[in-house]
C-alpha positions as CSV (number, residue, x, y, z in Angstrom):
1,X,1.6,41.4,24.1
2,X,4.2,40.2,21.7
3,X,5.3,37.4,24.0
4,X,1.7,36.2,24.4
5,X,1.2,36.2,20.6
6,X,4.4,34.3,20.1
7,X,3.5,31.7,22.6
8,X,0.1,31.2,21.1
9,X,1.6,31.0,17.6
10,X,4.2,28.4,18.6
11,X,1.6,26.4,20.4
12,X,-0.8,26.4,17.4
13,X,2.0,25.4,15.0
14,X,3.1,22.6,17.4
15,X,-0.5,21.2,17.7
16,X,-0.9,21.4,13.9
17,X,2.4,19.6,13.4
18,X,1.2,16.7,15.6
19,X,-2.0,16.4,13.6
20,X,0.0,16.5,10.3
21,X,2.4,13.8,11.5
22,X,-0.4,11.6,12.7
23,X,-2.1,11.9,9.3
24,X,1.0,10.7,7.6
25,X,1.3,7.8,10.1
26,X,-2.4,6.9,9.6
27,X,-2.0,6.9,5.8
28,X,1.0,4.5,5.9
29,X,-0.8,2.3,8.4
30,X,-3.9,2.1,6.2
31,X,-1.8,1.3,3.1
32,X,0.0,-1.4,5.0
33,X,-3.2,-3.0,6.3
34,X,-5.4,-2.7,3.2
35,X,-3.6,-2.0,-0.1
36,X,-0.5,-4.2,0.4
37,X,-2.4,-7.4,1.2
38,X,-4.8,-6.7,-1.8
39,X,-1.8,-6.2,-4.1
40,X,-0.2,-9.4,-2.9
41,X,-3.4,-11.3,-3.5
42,X,-3.6,-9.8,-7.0
43,X,0.0,-11.0,-7.7
44,X,-0.8,-14.5,-6.4
45,X,-3.8,-14.6,-8.8
46,X,-1.7,-13.5,-11.7
47,X,1.0,-16.0,-10.9
48,X,-1.5,-18.9,-10.6
49,X,-3.1,-17.9,-13.9
50,X,0.3,-17.8,-15.6
51,X,1.3,-21.3,-14.2
52,X,-2.1,-22.8,-15.2
53,X,-1.6,-21.3,-18.7
54,X,1.9,-22.7,-18.9
55,X,0.7,-26.2,-17.9
56,X,-2.0,-26.1,-20.5
57,X,0.5,-25.0,-23.2
58,X,2.8,-27.9,-22.2
59,X,-0.1,-30.4,-22.4
60,X,-1.1,-29.0,-25.8
61,X,2.5,-29.2,-27.0
62,X,2.8,-32.8,-25.8
63,X,-0.4,-33.8,-27.6
64,X,0.9,-32.2,-30.8
65,X,4.1,-34.2,-30.6
66,X,2.2,-37.5,-30.2
């Protein structure tokens, strides 16, 4: 009886471990495919807004000098 219970327990823990490990893998896969590209797109937007703002400031400064 004890051997059967031990085998069932070890089997159940092994199956649960595989589901747990797959959950962690799926989380990182989803982050890589959804959140990382959106974050990069957001950074590109911020950088483009900053460079446009810098160009406008330079134009205004040149106009003030003339």
